[in-house]
C-alpha positions in Angstrom: -28.1 1.8 45.2 -27.7 4.6 42.2 -29.5 7.9 41.2 -29.5 9.0 37.6 -30.6 12.6 37.0 -32.0 12.3 33.9 -33.4 15.7 33.4 -32.9 18.5 36.2 -34.7 21.6 34.3 -38.2 23.4 34.7 -41.7 22.4 33.0 -40.0 24.2 29.4 -36.4 23.1 30.2 -33.2 25.4 29.7 -32.9 27.1 27.7 -36.9 28.2 26.8 -36.9 28.0 23.1 -36.4 32.0 21.8 -36.7 32.8 25.4 -35.2 36.4 25.2 -33.7 36.6 29.7 -30.4 36.9 30.5 -30.3 33.7 31.7 -31.6 31.6 28.4 -29.3 34.1 26.1 -26.1 33.0 28.2 -26.7 29.2 28.3 -27.4 29.1 24.7 -23.9 30.8 24.2 -22.0 28.3 26.2 -24.1 25.1 25.2 -25.4 24.4 28.5 -28.6 22.8 28.8 -31.3 20.8 31.0 -34.3 18.7 30.4 -37.0 18.2 32.1 -36.7 16.9 35.6 -36.8 13.1 35.6 -35.0 10.4 38.2 -34.0 6.8 37.4 -33.2 4.5 40.5 -31.0 1.9 40.0 -31.1 -0.8 42.9 -33.5 -3.8 44.1 -35.6 -2.6 41.2 -34.9 -0.2 38.3 -37.5 2.8 39.0 -38.5 6.3 37.1 -39.5 8.8 38.4 -41.9 11.2 36.0 -41.4 10.2 32.8 -41.6 13.8 31.1 -41.7 15.1 27.0 -37.8 14.5 27.3 -38.3 10.6 28.1 -37.0 9.0 24.8 -33.8 11.4 24.6 -33.2 10.8 27.9 -33.5 6.8 28.0 -31.5 6.6 24.7 -28.5 9.0 25.9 -28.1 6.6 28.7 -29.1 3.5 27.2 -31.4 2.2 30.0 -33.8 -1.0 29.9 -37.4 -0.9 30.9 -38.1 -0.2 34.3 -39.5 -2.6 36.5 -42.1 0.5 37.8 -42.8 3.9 37.2 -43.8 6.6 39.7 -45.9 9.9 38.5 -45.8 12.7 41.3 -48.5 14.8 39.7 -50.6 15.6 36.6 -48.6 18.3 35.3 -47.7 17.4 31.6 -44.0 17.9 32.1 -44.2 15.1 34.6 -46.0 12.2 32.4 -46.1 13.3 28.9 -43.7 10.5 28.2 -45.6 7.5 29.1 -46.2 6.5 25.4 -41.9 6.3 25.3 -42.2 3.2 27.1 -43.6 1.7 23.9 -40.4 1.0 23.0 -39.8 -1.9 25.6 -42.8 -3.5 24.4 -42.2 -3.1 20.8 -39.0 -4.8 20.9 -40.2 -8.0 22.6 -42.0 -10.8 21.1 -45.5 -10.6 22.7 -45.5 -13.5 25.0 -42.2 -12.2 26.6 -44.3 -9.1 27.5 -45.8 -8.0 30.8 -47.1 -4.4 31.6 -45.2 -1.8 33.3 -46.9 -1.2 36.8 -47.2 2.8 37.1 -48.3 4.1 40.5 -49.9 8.0 40.7 -52.5 9.1 43.0 -56.4 8.7 42.1 -56.5 12.1 41.4 -53.8 12.1 38.8 -54.9 9.3 37.3 -58.0 10.9 36.6 -56.3 13.0 34.1 -53.5 10.9 33.0 -56.0 8.4 32.0 -57.8 10.8 30.1 -54.6 11.3 28.3 -53.1 7.6 28.0 -56.0 5.3 28.4 -55.3 3.4 25.9 -51.8 2.5 27.3 -53.3 0.9 29.9 -53.5 -3.2 29.9 -51.4 -3.7 27.3 -47.9 -1.0 28.1 -49.1 -0.1 31.4 -50.6 -1.4 34.7 -52.1 1.2 37.1 -51.5 1.2 40.6 -52.5 3.3 43.1 -50.2 6.0 45.4 -52.1 6.5 48.7 -50.5 8.9 50.7 -49.0 7.9 53.8 -49.0 4.2 52.6 -46.8 2.1 51.1 -46.8 1.1 47.8 -47.9 -2.7 47.0 -47.1 -5.0 44.4 -43.6 -6.2 42.9 -41.3 -4.4 42.8 -42.1 -3.2 46.2 -41.9 -5.4 49.4 -39.5 -5.7 52.4 -36.4 -5.0 50.2 -37.2 -2.1 48.3 -40.3 -0.2 49.9 -41.8 3.5 48.9 -44.1 5.6 50.4 -46.0 8.6 49.0 -45.8 12.2 50.8 -49.1 14.4 50.1 -47.4 17.3 49.1 -49.3 21.3 47.9 -48.4 22.2 44.4 -51.2 24.9 44.3 -55.0 24.1 43.4 -54.9 22.4 40.2 -52.8 19.3 40.8 -54.8 17.7 43.0 -53.3 14.4 43.1 -49.4 16.3 43.8 -47.4 13.8 45.9 -43.6 13.2 46.7 -41.6 9.8 47.1 -39.8 8.1 49.7 -38.2 5.2 48.7 -36.2 2.5 51.4 -33.6 0.4 50.2 -32.9 -2.4 52.7 -30.9 -4.7 50.4 -27.5 -3.8 52.2 -26.0 -3.9 55.6 -28.1 -0.8 56.7 -31.5 1.2 55.1 -30.9 3.7 52.6 -33.6 6.4 52.2 -33.9 8.5 49.5 -36.8 11.2 49.0 -38.1 12.8 46.1 -40.0 16.5 46.5 -41.0 17.1 43.2 -43.1 20.2 42.5 -44.9 21.8 45.6 -45.5 25.1 47.7 -45.8 23.5 51.0 -45.7 19.8 52.5 -49.0 18.4 53.9 -47.1 16.1 56.5 -44.4 18.0 57.7 -42.7 14.6 59.1 -43.0 13.0 55.7 -39.2 13.7 54.4 -37.3 14.1 57.7 -34.2 12.6 58.7 -33.3 10.6 55.2 -30.0 10.0 53.7 -31.0 11.9 50.6 -33.1 14.4 49.6 -33.9 15.5 46.1 -35.8 18.9 46.4 -36.9 21.4 43.9 -35.3 24.6 43.9 -38.1 26.4 41.0 -36.8 29.9 41.8 -33.9 31.5 43.9 -35.9 34.3 45.5 -39.6 33.9 47.0 -41.9 35.7 44.8 -44.2 37.9 45.7 -46.9 36.4 43.8 -45.6 32.8 43.2 -48.4 31.9 40.4 -46.5 28.7 39.5 -46.8 27.2 42.9 -43.1 26.3 42.7 -40.7 25.7 45.6 -38.5 28.5 45.7 -34.5 28.0 47.4 -35.8 30.9 50.1 -38.6 29.0 51.0 -36.6 25.6 50.8 -34.4 26.7 53.9 -36.4 26.3 56.8 -38.0 22.8 55.6 -34.6 21.4 55.0 -33.4 22.8 58.4 -36.3 21.0 59.7 -36.0 17.8 57.6 -32.2 17.5 58.1 -31.2 15.5 55.2 -27.9 13.9 55.2 -27.8 14.8 51.5 -29.2 18.0 49.6 -29.9 17.7 45.3 -31.4 20.6 43.7 -33.9 19.8 40.5 -36.2 21.5 38.5 -34.2 25.0 37.7 -35.5 27.8 35.6 -35.2 31.4 34.5 -38.1 32.8 36.1 -36.1 34.9 38.3 -36.5 38.6 37.7 -33.3 40.0 37.1 -32.8 43.5 37.2 -31.9 45.4 34.2 -33.3 42.8 32.0 -35.9 44.5 31.0 -37.3 42.9 27.9 -37.8 39.2 29.4 -39.4 41.2 33.0 -41.7 42.4 31.0 -43.0 38.5 30.6 -45.5 37.2 32.9 -43.0 34.4 33.4 -40.5 36.9 35.6 -41.3 36.7 39.3 -40.3 39.8 41.2 -39.7 39.2 44.9 -41.0 41.0 47.5 -38.3 40.3 49.9 -35.0 38.7 48.7 -33.0 35.7 50.4 -30.1 38.2 51.4 -26.9 37.2 52.5 -25.7 37.7 56.7 -24.7 41.7 54.9 -28.1 42.2 53.9 -27.2 42.1 50.1 -29.5 40.0 48.1 -28.2 36.6 46.5 -27.2 37.4 42.7 -29.3 34.6 40.1 -27.3 32.0 38.8 -27.1 32.0 35.2 -25.3 28.3 34.7 -24.1 25.2 36.5 -21.3 26.6 38.0 -22.9 29.8 39.1 -25.7 27.2 40.8 -23.7 25.3 42.6 -21.6 28.4 43.8 -24.7 29.9 45.2 -26.3 27.0 46.8 -23.2 26.5 49.0 -22.8 29.7 49.8 -26.5 29.9 50.9 -26.3 27.0 52.8 -23.0 28.0 54.7 -24.7 31.5 55.2 -28.0 29.9 56.9 -26.5 27.1 59.2 -27.5 24.5 56.9 -24.3 21.7 57.4 -25.5 19.0 55.0 -23.8 18.4 51.6 -25.5 20.5 48.7 -25.0 20.0 45.5 -27.3 21.4 41.7 -27.5 18.6 40.1 -27.1 18.4 36.0 -28.8 16.4 33.8 -26.7 13.2 33.1 -25.1 13.2 37.1 -24.9 9.6 39.0 -24.9 9.1 42.3 -24.3 6.6 44.5 -25.8 6.0 47.6 
């Protein structure tokens, strides 16, 4: 089984267009970018997780075939607005050879998705429900590849927010992979425990004093990861929204979140805010080491492929 990171950025990608902050200015200067977070799993089936607004470019960049199933974690636009881009697969087949693509989401999420994309149902997409705690039914899921939604809390607006745990039983031993997607906390604390690999949101480094975005920070993720003990961790959904002292023009904007008590190293110093891939990776390894997390950690970049 192989995991491909189609995108690894937050809701507006990185760098954000015309953002004056030090992080975005630095990323523009070095030519580094992140598209909206989306995953592709290649194993017993081809599974697309969160078809966001960058989907067309992501599919073309990786030259990907038709997915066997699509999983949507919640009803925020950066996690489903690329559904229309899946039309390319139907448009390039004779009508008699086409079967709609199964798409799974919670009932609450479907209430929003259908408002925008109801015209695709029955022709391009087949609506299927993802019920938290209950394994998904219908091909391509079954004895060989299982998938279980895990209820998550991403604030009061996306009421249908879930993560997913997929288990590949086609090899000598089962291999489990989890995706938290966006969240502040987990309703089922055991839902992501003991996985071989966990894709975990890390929108901020420091937990904001007021977390208006209802996103998981690296600081808040540490005790969860210590409890879950995954074999490997991959961080995604990175943003430029940490407060940076001296970055006054950007800090005046509401998108910058000042921490009440920043994440600190063993000497009591707040960790610095990383501004690019190399700095993020160095920080993640340092934080995990300082806080007793022994599992390997990788800050995922767009196009990263991981063998499980």
